[in-house]
C-alpha positions in Angstrom: 0.1 0.3 -0.1 1.3 3.3 -0.6 0.0 6.1 1.7 0.3 9.4 2.6 1.5 10.9 6.4 0.4 14.3 6.7 2.7 14.9 10.4 0.1 18.2 12.5 2.2 20.5 14.2 5.9 20.4 12.9 8.3 23.2 11.4 5.1 26.1 12.6 6.1 29.5 14.3 9.8 27.8 15.8 7.6 24.6 17.2 8.5 21.4 16.7 11.2 21.6 14.2 11.6 18.2 12.6 14.4 18.2 9.8 13.1 15.9 7.1 15.9 13.7 6.8 15.5 12.5 10.8 11.9 11.8 9.8 12.6 10.1 7.3 15.3 8.3 9.2 12.3 7.4 11.7 10.2 5.9 8.9 12.5 3.6 7.9 13.6 2.9 11.9 9.4 1.1 11.8 11.1 -0.4 8.3 8.6 1.4 5.9 9.4 1.2 2.8 10.4 3.8 -0.5 9.9 6.8 2.2 10.3 10.1 0.9 9.4 13.6 2.4 8.3 16.4 0.5 8.8 19.9 1.9 9.2 21.0 5.4 6.0 20.8 6.6 5.5 16.8 6.8 4.7 15.3 4.5 6.1 11.7 4.5 5.5 9.4 1.4 6.3 5.4 2.1 5.3 2.1 0.8 4.1 -0.6 3.6 2.2 -4.5 3.5 0.0 -3.4 6.2 -3.2 -2.1 5.3 -4.9 -1.7 8.5 -5.0 2.3 9.3 -5.8 2.5 12.6 -2.7 0.2 13.7 -0.4 2.2 11.5 -1.1 5.3 12.8 -0.8 4.1 16.2 2.7 3.0 15.1 3.8 5.8 13.8 2.6 8.6 16.1 4.1 6.1 18.8 7.2 5.8 16.7 6.8 9.7 15.8 6.0 10.7 19.5 9.4 8.5 21.2 11.8 10.1 18.7 11.0 13.5 18.8 10.4 14.8 22.3 9.0 16.5 23.7 6.6 16.6 20.2 3.2 14.5 20.9 2.4 13.1 17.2 -0.9 13.5 15.4 -1.1 12.5 11.9 -3.4 12.0 9.0 -2.9 9.0 7.0 -4.0 8.9 3.4 -3.8 6.3 1.3 -2.8 7.0 -2.0 -6.4 6.3 -3.7 -8.1 8.4 -1.2 -5.6 11.3 -2.3 -6.2 10.8 -6.2 -10.8 11.0 -4.5 -9.9 14.1 -2.7 -8.4 16.0 -5.8 -11.7 14.3 -8.4 -14.1 15.4 -5.9 -12.8 19.1 -5.0 -15.0 21.4 -5.9 -15.6 22.1 -9.4 -13.3 25.2 -10.2 -11.1 24.3 -7.3 -7.6 25.5 -7.4 -8.9 27.4 -11.1 -8.1 30.6 -10.0 -4.7 31.3 -8.2 -4.1 34.3 -8.7 -7.3 35.6 -7.1 -7.7 32.7 -4.3 -5.5 30.3 -1.5 -6.6 27.0 -1.5 -6.7 24.7 1.4 -7.7 21.3 1.9 -8.8 20.7 5.6 -7.2 16.9 6.6 -9.7 15.3 9.0 -8.5 12.2 11.6 -9.9 9.9 12.9 -13.2 10.0 13.5 -14.3 13.6 12.8 -16.4 13.6 10.1 -16.7 16.2 7.1 -20.5 17.1 8.1 -19.3 17.1 12.1 -16.3 20.0 11.2 -18.1 21.9 9.1 -20.4 22.4 12.0 -16.9 24.5 13.6 -15.7 26.6 10.7 -16.6 29.5 10.0 -16.5 31.7 7.6 -16.6 35.3 6.1 -18.6 35.6 3.7 -17.7 37.3 0.4 -14.4 36.8 1.9 -14.2 32.4 2.1 -16.1 29.4 0.9 -15.8 26.3 2.5 -16.9 23.0 1.0 -17.5 19.6 2.5 -15.4 16.4 0.9 -14.5 12.9 1.3 -12.6 13.6 5.2 -11.3 16.4 4.2 -13.1 20.4 3.7 -12.0 22.7 0.8 -11.6 26.2 2.3 -11.4 28.9 -0.6 -10.3 32.0 0.4 -10.3 36.0 -1.4 -5.7 36.3 -1.7 -7.0 40.2 -1.6 -9.0 39.9 1.5 -6.9 36.8 2.8 -6.3 38.5 6.4 -10.2 38.6 6.6 -10.5 35.5 6.5 -12.1 33.3 9.1 -9.6 30.6 8.5 -7.0 31.7 11.0 -10.0 31.5 14.0 -10.2 27.9 13.3 -6.4 26.7 15.7 -8.6 28.0 19.1 -11.5 25.6 18.4 -11.5 22.2 20.4 -12.2 20.4 16.5 -8.0 21.6 15.3 -6.6 19.2 16.8 -8.6 16.2 15.1 -7.1 18.2 11.3 -4.3 19.1 9.6 -3.8 22.0 6.1 -2.3 22.0 3.1 -2.6 24.3 -0.1 -3.8 23.0 -2.9 -0.7 23.4 -4.9 1.1 20.8 -1.7 -1.8 18.5 -2.3 -1.4 18.0 -6.3 2.2 17.8 -6.0 2.1 15.3 -3.8 -0.2 13.4 -5.6 1.9 13.9 -8.4 5.1 12.2 -6.9 2.2 9.2 -5.4 1.4 8.4 -9.3 4.3 8.6 -10.6 5.8 6.0 -7.5 2.8 3.9 -8.9 3.9 4.3 -12.7 7.1 2.5 -11.2 
């Protein structure tokens, strides 16, 4: 199985600094294969014969927490098939006007559903739009009015502990990397 692990809260604002080379070594140390990282925000692609995602999340979070103390690891695990679905099911036109909008994907962890998460996410009329997707929320905000966006409010909500955010470009580039790996 080809997976993507999205780590929450590393290399943000000077906290939980983890080098990608160290992160790769940690993943390889628990016998995951073909491990690669993408940019500094904690995106790790790997292969494993393990198909039980709950078990894999426990293994990864335990290994990360042990290796990078005092970091308390919380990840979102996404299979290659799920990432393809997330990109395919994006709202019509999502990501098509990068000069006008900033686009983000809010990945949800554990039992948090997109419908439940959407109840906590507020938008500012004329600035933000949020959409429910397959285990994600899609969020668009006007670049010219980004400072007025409600996206930053999400960090103060309890639901924030069960999600991680990646921009649309990062999502697309990781999918391209995973697609290329599957074609090898």
